[in-house]
N, C-alpha and C positions, 0 to 999 in steps of 0.2 A: 575378489575383493569383497570383504564383509560390509554390512551396513555401517558399522562403526568407522571403518576405514574410509568409506565413501563420504560420510558426513564430515569426517575430520579433514579429508582432502578437498572436497568441493563445497563444503558448507558455506563458507563466507562468500565465494563467488556466486553461489546460488541465492543467498540472501540479497546480495547487491542486485543481481538481475531481477529477482522477484519483486523487490521493492522499487526498482526502476520502473517496472511495468504496472504493478498494482500494489501488492504487498501484504495485506493483513494475514492471509493464510500462511504464506511463506514465513512471515515474521513470528507468528504463533508457533509454527513448527520449529523455528530456530530457537525460540525461548525454551521450548520443550527439550531440544537437543542440548541446550546449555545446562538445563537442570539435570540431564542425564550424564553430563560431564564430557560430551563430545565437542562442544564449543564453549567459548567463554562469553558470558552475558555482556560485559562491557564492550567487547569487540563486535558482538551481534548488534548491539545498539548503534555503535559508530558506523558499522557497515550499512545497516538499515537507513540511518540518517543520510549517509552519502548517496545511497541509491534513490531514496525518496526525493531528496533535493535535486539530484541530477535529472530525474524524470520530470519533475515539475518545472525546472528551468527550461528544459527542452520544449515542453508543451507551451510554456509561456512565450518563448521565442517563436515557435511555430504560429501561435495565435497572433503575435505582433506582426509577423511578416506575411502569413498566408491565411489568416483567420477567415476572412470573407469567402475566399475560394474554397477553403476546407468545408465550411458550412454549406456551400452550394453543392459540393461534390457528395458530402455525406449528410443528407437531409435529416437523418435520424438524430444528429447531434443538435439540431436547431432548437428543439424544446428545452434541452438542458442548458444550452447557451442563453436562451431567453430567460429561463429561471435564474440563471447565474447573474445576468445583467440586472434583473429586477432586485435580487438580493443585494448586489453591489451598490445600487443606488440608495437603498435604505440603510444598509448595515455594512459599510465599507470595511472597517477594521475587523470586526468580529468574523466576517465572512472569510477574509484572507487567513486569519488565524485558525479558523475551524474547518477550512476547506477539505483537508484530508480526512475529516471525520464525517463529512456529509455524503450520504449514500447517493451514488449515481452522478456525482459532480467531480469526482477525483481527477478524471482526464479532461473533461470539457471545461472544468473550472479554470485551470491555468490558461487554457486557450482563450476563454472569455476574458480573463484578466489581461492577457496579452493584447486583446482587441480593444480594451478599455484605455482610459487615460491614466491608469495607475503607472507611476514611474517604475522602471525595472529595479532600481536600487531599493525602493520601498518594498516592493514585492519580495525581493531577495532577502532582505533583513527579516521580514515577517515570516517568510517561508522557512528560513533557517531555524527560527525560534519554534515555530509550530512543529517542524519535523523532529526536533529534540523531544518535545512532549509526546508526540505520536510514537516515536521509536521506543522511548522508555516505557510508555503505557502498554503498548501491544506486546513487546518482548517480555516485559514483566508478567503480563497476563499468561503468556505461554509458559513461562518459568513457574508461575504459581499453579497453573493447571498440571504441570508435571509433578509438582510437589503433592498435590491432592491425589493424583492418580497413584503415585508411589505409596502414599499413606493407605489408600484403599486396596491396592493390589499387591503391595510389597515390591520386591525387586522386579523391574520390568525387563531385565535382560532376556528372559525366556520369551516374552511376547512383544518385544519392542518393534520387530518388523511388522507385526499385525497392527499394532497401534499406529505406527507411521503410515502404513497403507490405508488404514481407516481414516486417518486425518487427511491424507492426500485425496482420498475418494470424496470425503465430505467437502473439502475445498473445491474440488473439480465440479461437484454437483452445484455448489453455491455459485461458482463462476458461470456455469452453464445456465442457471436460472437467471442470473443478471443479464447475460447476453440475450437470452430469449425475451426477457421482459423489456429490455431496451429496444429490441427489434420490433416488438409489438407496439410500443409507444411511438416508434418512428414511422409506422405505417399510417 
């Protein structure tokens, strides 16, 4: 199976799973794949929106039902939850709308929101709207990046595997740095 066949076959499920868990790197890669013609940008955006909303709804409900126990079990989440609560008290609406753009609060944010008095219906409506903006912005950035790379390097067919591997490696390094930094803060 070639890279093109793999992306065509598994691209959308990969986008959904990646955005369900975190998302930016996966969505940037999906935008790049759409620019290369392997995926369709509107479907990338819809899939990313569905994955992001699903993930945040799950974390909100986990926070609503098990938030206090979760924070006791995973003490490293406490600083982020405390930051989120402080932000919620001061800037309720903007925090919910910008949650997915705030570094380090993407997972703990919905948990903290679930633990708050924010009604589920309000969170859901705002989350749906914010997810549209996020999915369009990040997928379009990946698409634009692909356009710029194509202008600089010409046809990417010869080096697309190397470009994909480099982007995956960069995403993995960024993820590892995030995990390491969050563990250091949690100690």
